[in-house]
N, C-alpha and C positions, 0 to 999 in steps of 0.2 A: 255477581256475588262470588265469593271466594269458594264456596261449596261447590259451585257449578263448573269451575274451572279444571280441566282434566289433569293438568299438572300437579294440582294440589293433591289429588289422590295418590299419584305416583310418589311424591314427596313423602306422605305420611306413611304409605305402606313401608316405603323402603326404611322409614325411621324405625318404625314398631315392630316390622317384620324382617326386612333385609339385613339391619345391622345385627340384631340379636342371632341372625341364622349364621352370618358370616364370623360373628365371634365365636359360636358354638363349634363350626366346622374348622376355624382356625385352631381352637384348643384341642380339639380331637385329632387334628393333622400333626399339631406340634407333639402331643403325647406318643403318638404312633411313632413318629420319627425318632423321638428320644428312646422308645422302648426298643426299636430297631437298632439303634447304635450301641445301646447298652448290651443287647442281647449278643451283637457282633463282638463287641469288646470282651464279653465274658467268654464267648466261645474261642476266640483267638488270642485273648491278651494273656498276660503272665501275671501269676498272683504271687505277692510278696507281702510282707508286713512293714507298714509305716509307723513312724513315731511322730505324734503331734508336738510341732516346736513353736507354734504360735497360734493367734486367733486373728482372722480378719474380721474388722467391726464394719457393720453397715449399719446407718442410721436411717430411720424411718421417719416420715413426715408427722406421724402422731406421737413422737417421743421414743418410740420403742427402738431397740437395738438388737440386731442378729449377729450370731457369732459363726463365722465358718473356719473350720479347722485348717491350718496349714502344716501339712505333714512333709516329712523327708523320707525318702528309701532310696535302696541302692537298686539298680537293675542287675538282669543276669550279666550284663557285659561289664558291670563295674561302676557304671555312671551313677552318681549322687544327683538325685532329682528332689526338687522341694516345689510343692504345687498345694493350691487351696482344693479341698474337696467340697465342690458346691453341694452335692448331694446329702451333706451332713450339717447342713448349717440349721441353727435353732436360735432359741432366746437364752440358752445359757452358754457360758464360756467353757470351751473345752479344756480339760486338764492336760497341763503341758507335761510329756513324757508317755502319755497313755499310747498304747500300740493297737493300731488299726488294721486289719487285713484289707488289702487293696489289689484290685486288677488294673493293670496299665497296659497300654497300647506299646510294643516294643519299637515300632516306626516312630511314636512319638509319645515318650515317656510321660510328658507332662499332662497328658489324658488320662487321669486315674480316676477310680469310683471305687467305692467301698464294696469289697467282696460279698458282703453279707446284706447287702440292702434289700428290702422287702419290695420296693416299687410302690410304696402307699401314696407318694406324690403323685404318680402318673394316674393312678386310680382316681384320685381326687381331680386331677385336670380333666379326665374323660368324663367324670360324673358332671363336673361344670358344665363342660361342652354339651352333653346330653341335655341338661337343664335349659341351657340357652336354645337349644334346638327345638325342644318341647314347648318353650315360651313362644317361640317365633311361629310353630304350627298352630298352637291355641289363639295365638294374637291374631291371625290372618282373618279368621271369620268374624272376630269381633271387629276389627278395624274395617273390613268391608260392610259391615253392617252399619257401622256408624257412619261411614262415608255416603253409603246409600241413604241413610236419613237426612244427612246434609243436603244431598241433591234434591230430595223430595220437600226439605224445608223451603227451598227457594222458590219452588212452584206453588206452593199452598199458603204462602203469605196472605192474611185478612187484608182484603182492600178497604175495609171500614164500613163498607155497605152492608146493612142488614135485609137479607131477603125475607119476604112474607111467602110460606108456602102456599097460602090461599090465595094469593093475587095471581090472576090469569091475565097474561098480556093479550088475550084474544077479545078481552072485554073493551079495550081501548078503541076509541072510533078516531079515525084520521079525518080531519075536516076537508 
């Protein structure tokens, strides 16, 4: 029976516990790495004012469209840089000509980010990661109990015979 097979227990546990735990841990690690890179950029980067010159459009499968501002700014060395600011994408078009304070990496000026971004997206990513981990932790005892129940199910199948509790096998005489 499938419930008696040990590989089945591993597959179900991996599906309902392992996969959400990996997704949660991955989201948290990605958010921490992004936070660390933004912190480094903010500490060692140069601040300037950029001007929105265009919008990058991204179409979603459900029909929505997101807009990412394309900005241009001049570095301290006089280099003209045009880049998209991924941290400011949203569902409304950005007004051309709007000024945005940005921080850029002097070694790679196209790595720019808004100077006054609050980090709400990082917090949302961490919260989602924690929720996945909590789900995995809560799912483990449930999955274990259900799988243990399947193991018991195979051994307690009714054979179809009715037993009479008043019948004593000692009353049988053998010829």
